C-alpha positions as CSV (number, residue, x, y, z in Angstrom):
1,X,10.4,-13.3,30.9
2,X,10.7,-13.3,27.1
3,X,12.8,-10.7,25.5
4,X,10.2,-8.2,24.0
5,X,12.4,-7.5,21.0
6,X,13.3,-11.0,19.9
7,X,13.3,-10.6,16.2
8,X,12.0,-14.0,15.1
9,X,9.0,-14.1,17.5
10,X,8.2,-10.4,16.8
11,X,8.4,-11.1,13.0
12,X,6.1,-14.2,13.4
13,X,3.6,-12.3,15.5
14,X,3.6,-9.3,13.2
15,X,3.0,-11.5,10.2
16,X,0.2,-13.4,12.0
17,X,-1.5,-10.1,12.9
18,X,-1.2,-8.6,9.5
19,X,-2.7,-11.8,8.0
20,X,-5.7,-11.6,10.3
21,X,-6.5,-8.0,9.5
22,X,-5.0,-7.6,6.0
23,X,-8.4,-6.6,4.4
24,X,-8.7,-3.7,6.9
25,X,-5.1,-2.6,6.3
26,X,-5.7,-2.8,2.5
27,X,-8.9,-0.7,2.7
28,X,-7.2,1.9,5.0
29,X,-4.2,2.0,2.6
30,X,-6.4,2.7,-0.4
31,X,-8.4,5.3,1.5
32,X,-5.3,7.1,2.9
33,X,-2.9,6.8,0.0
34,X,-5.4,6.9,-2.9
35,X,-5.5,10.7,-3.1
36,X,-1.7,10.8,-2.9
37,X,-1.3,8.4,-5.7
38,X,-3.9,10.1,-8.0
39,X,-2.4,13.5,-7.4
40,X,1.1,12.2,-7.9
41,X,0.2,10.5,-11.2
42,X,-1.5,13.7,-12.4
43,X,1.4,15.8,-11.4
44,X,3.9,13.5,-13.1
45,X,1.8,13.5,-16.3
46,X,1.5,17.3,-16.3
47,X,5.2,17.7,-15.7
48,X,6.1,15.4,-18.6
49,X,3.6,17.1,-20.9
50,X,4.9,20.6,-20.0
51,X,8.6,19.6,-20.3
52,X,8.0,18.3,-23.8
53,X,6.1,21.5,-24.9
54,X,7.7,24.2,-22.7
55,X,11.0,23.1,-21.2
56,X,11.6,24.5,-17.7
57,X,7.9,25.1,-17.0
58,X,7.9,22.4,-14.3
59,X,9.9,24.7,-12.1
60,X,7.1,27.3,-12.1
61,X,5.3,28.4,-9.0
62,X,2.3,26.3,-9.8
63,X,4.4,23.1,-9.9
64,X,6.2,24.0,-6.7
65,X,2.8,24.5,-5.0
66,X,1.7,21.2,-6.4
67,X,4.8,19.6,-4.9
68,X,4.0,21.1,-1.5
69,X,0.4,19.7,-1.7
70,X,1.8,16.3,-2.7
71,X,4.2,16.4,0.3
72,X,1.3,17.3,2.6
73,X,-0.9,14.5,1.2
74,X,2.0,12.0,1.6
75,X,2.7,13.1,5.2
76,X,-1.0,13.0,6.2
77,X,-1.4,9.5,4.6
78,X,1.7,8.3,6.6
79,X,0.3,9.6,9.9
80,X,-3.3,8.3,9.1
81,X,-2.0,4.8,8.3
82,X,0.2,4.7,11.4
83,X,-2.7,5.5,13.7
84,X,-5.1,3.1,11.9
85,X,-2.6,0.2,12.0
86,X,-2.0,0.9,15.7
87,X,-5.7,0.4,16.4
88,X,-5.9,-2.7,14.1
89,X,-3.0,-4.4,15.9
90,X,-4.2,-3.4,19.4
91,X,-7.7,-4.8,18.6
92,X,-6.1,-8.1,17.3
93,X,-4.0,-8.5,20.4
94,X,-7.0,-7.9,22.7
95,X,-9.3,-10.1,20.7
96,X,-11.5,-7.2,19.6
97,X,-12.9,-6.6,16.2
98,X,-14.1,-3.1,15.6
99,X,-15.6,-2.3,12.2
100,X,-13.4,-0.4,9.8
101,X,-15.7,2.7,10.0
102,X,-15.3,2.9,13.8
103,X,-11.6,2.5,13.6
104,X,-11.3,5.3,11.1
105,X,-13.4,7.5,13.4
106,X,-10.9,6.8,16.2
107,X,-8.1,7.6,13.8
108,X,-9.6,11.0,13.0
109,X,-10.0,11.7,16.7
110,X,-6.2,11.6,17.2
111,X,-5.1,12.9,13.8
112,X,-4.2,16.4,14.8
113,X,-2.4,15.3,17.9
114,X,-0.5,12.8,15.9
115,X,0.5,15.4,13.2
116,X,1.7,17.7,16.0
117,X,3.7,14.9,17.5
118,X,5.3,14.1,14.2
119,X,6.2,17.7,13.5
120,X,7.5,18.3,17.0
121,X,9.6,15.1,16.9
122,X,11.0,15.6,13.4
123,X,11.8,19.3,14.1
124,X,13.8,18.2,17.2
125,X,15.6,15.4,15.2
126,X,16.4,17.8,12.4
127,X,17.7,20.3,14.9
128,X,20.0,17.8,16.5
129,X,21.1,16.5,13.0
130,X,22.0,20.0,11.8
131,X,24.3,20.4,14.8
132,X,25.6,16.8,15.0
133,X,24.5,13.8,13.0
134,X,24.8,11.2,15.8
135,X,22.4,12.9,18.2
136,X,19.9,13.1,15.4
137,X,20.1,9.4,14.8
138,X,19.9,8.7,18.6
139,X,16.7,10.7,19.0
140,X,15.1,9.3,15.9
141,X,15.3,5.9,17.6
142,X,14.1,7.3,20.9
143,X,11.0,8.8,19.2
144,X,10.2,5.8,17.0
145,X,7.1,4.8,19.0
146,X,5.7,8.3,19.6
147,X,2.7,8.0,17.2
148,X,1.7,4.7,18.9
149,X,1.8,6.5,22.3
150,X,-0.7,9.0,20.9
151,X,-3.1,6.4,19.5
152,X,-3.0,3.7,22.2
153,X,-2.1,5.7,25.3
154,X,-3.8,9.1,24.5
155,X,-0.6,11.1,25.1
156,X,-0.1,14.7,24.1
157,X,2.7,15.5,21.5
158,X,5.3,16.4,24.2
159,X,4.3,13.5,26.5
160,X,4.2,11.0,23.5
161,X,7.9,11.8,22.8
162,X,8.7,11.2,26.4
163,X,6.7,8.0,26.6
164,X,8.5,6.6,23.5
165,X,11.9,7.5,24.9
166,X,11.0,5.8,28.2
167,X,10.3,2.6,26.3
168,X,13.6,2.7,24.4
169,X,15.7,3.8,27.4
170,X,18.1,1.0,28.2
171,X,17.3,-0.8,25.0
172,X,18.5,1.7,22.4
173,X,20.8,-0.7,20.6
174,X,18.2,-3.5,20.5
175,X,15.6,-1.1,19.1
176,X,18.1,0.2,16.6
177,X,19.1,-3.3,15.5
178,X,15.4,-4.3,15.2
179,X,14.8,-1.2,12.9
180,X,17.8,-2.2,10.8
181,X,16.6,-5.8,10.4
182,X,13.0,-4.9,9.6
183,X,14.2,-2.3,7.1
184,X,16.4,-4.9,5.5
185,X,13.5,-7.3,5.2
186,X,11.4,-4.5,3.7
187,X,14.0,-3.6,1.1
188,X,14.5,-7.3,0.1
189,X,10.8,-7.9,-0.3
190,X,10.4,-4.6,-2.2
191,X,13.3,-5.5,-4.5
192,X,11.7,-9.0,-5.1
193,X,8.3,-7.4,-5.9
194,X,10.0,-4.9,-8.2
195,X,11.7,-7.7,-10.1
196,X,8.4,-9.6,-10.5
197,X,6.7,-6.5,-11.8
198,X,9.6,-5.9,-14.3
199,X,9.3,-9.5,-15.6
200,X,5.5,-9.1,-15.8
201,X,6.0,-5.9,-17.8
202,X,8.2,-7.8,-20.4
203,X,5.2,-10.0,-21.3
204,X,2.5,-7.3,-20.8
205,X,4.0,-3.9,-21.7
206,X,2.5,-0.8,-20.2
207,X,-0.8,-2.3,-18.7
208,X,-2.9,0.4,-17.1
209,X,-3.2,-1.4,-13.8
210,X,0.6,-2.1,-13.3
211,X,1.4,1.3,-11.8
212,X,-1.4,1.4,-9.2
213,X,-0.8,-2.3,-8.3
214,X,3.0,-1.8,-7.9
215,X,2.3,1.3,-5.6
216,X,-0.3,-0.7,-3.6
217,X,2.1,-3.6,-3.1
218,X,4.8,-1.2,-1.8
219,X,2.3,0.3,0.7
220,X,1.3,-3.1,1.9
221,X,4.9,-4.1,2.5
222,X,5.4,-0.8,4.3
223,X,2.3,-1.7,6.4
224,X,4.2,-4.7,7.7
225,X,6.9,-2.5,9.1
226,X,4.2,-0.4,10.9
227,X,2.5,-3.6,12.3
228,X,5.9,-4.7,13.6
229,X,6.4,-1.3,15.1
230,X,3.1,-1.5,17.0
231,X,3.9,-5.1,18.2
232,X,7.3,-3.9,19.5
233,X,5.6,-0.9,21.2
234,X,3.1,-3.1,23.0
235,X,5.8,-5.6,24.0
236,X,8.0,-2.9,25.4
237,X,5.1,-1.2,27.2
238,X,4.0,-4.6,28.7
239,X,7.6,-5.3,29.8
240,X,7.9,-1.8,31.3
241,X,4.7,-2.4,33.3
242,X,5.9,-5.7,34.6
243,X,9.2,-4.1,35.8
244,X,7.4,-1.3,37.5
């Protein structure tokens, strides 16, 4: 039986799947991260204007509240995109092709459960990290697939964490190594895209589209990590079923 976490085959399958549904991923990214980017841009512009005219105003209650809203938007977009990509990948693997609208409806159906799962998982990881750093790292790997357990296996928050841990059990080091390799690939590609954008800016200083395009490219690269995560989840789940 093929090793489910073989990096090269997983990377190849993830790239093939992303290539097959890139338009859906792009649309979902714009829908989910659009409000975050717009609000972030407005907040940065307001902070710069206020600091130039009234230094220290950016620390006011209004700006702190705006920061909280921005964090909520970013967190919600992260959860939304994880769920949507889980459905896109699952559909691709099964040879299905649901419309984007239907996929987004399914995403909304599991949104609150997924948010609860994320909050529960991260609160437990934070609790362990405050006591001892190593247990926090261990459980962050154990819970890496919890959102996919919500989307694709209809698990409750508590059961999703258990489900994810059951997949990682006995393969912790391989999952951790895979996360490191994928993160390294992400940072290399992000650095390369950043260099390209900087070179572009030398010839076309301050074009209006450069900021949104740079942000969008970063989200697309991040989407590849999520696609690879779903592929790893499906492989581990299939491997576990065969063993049972």
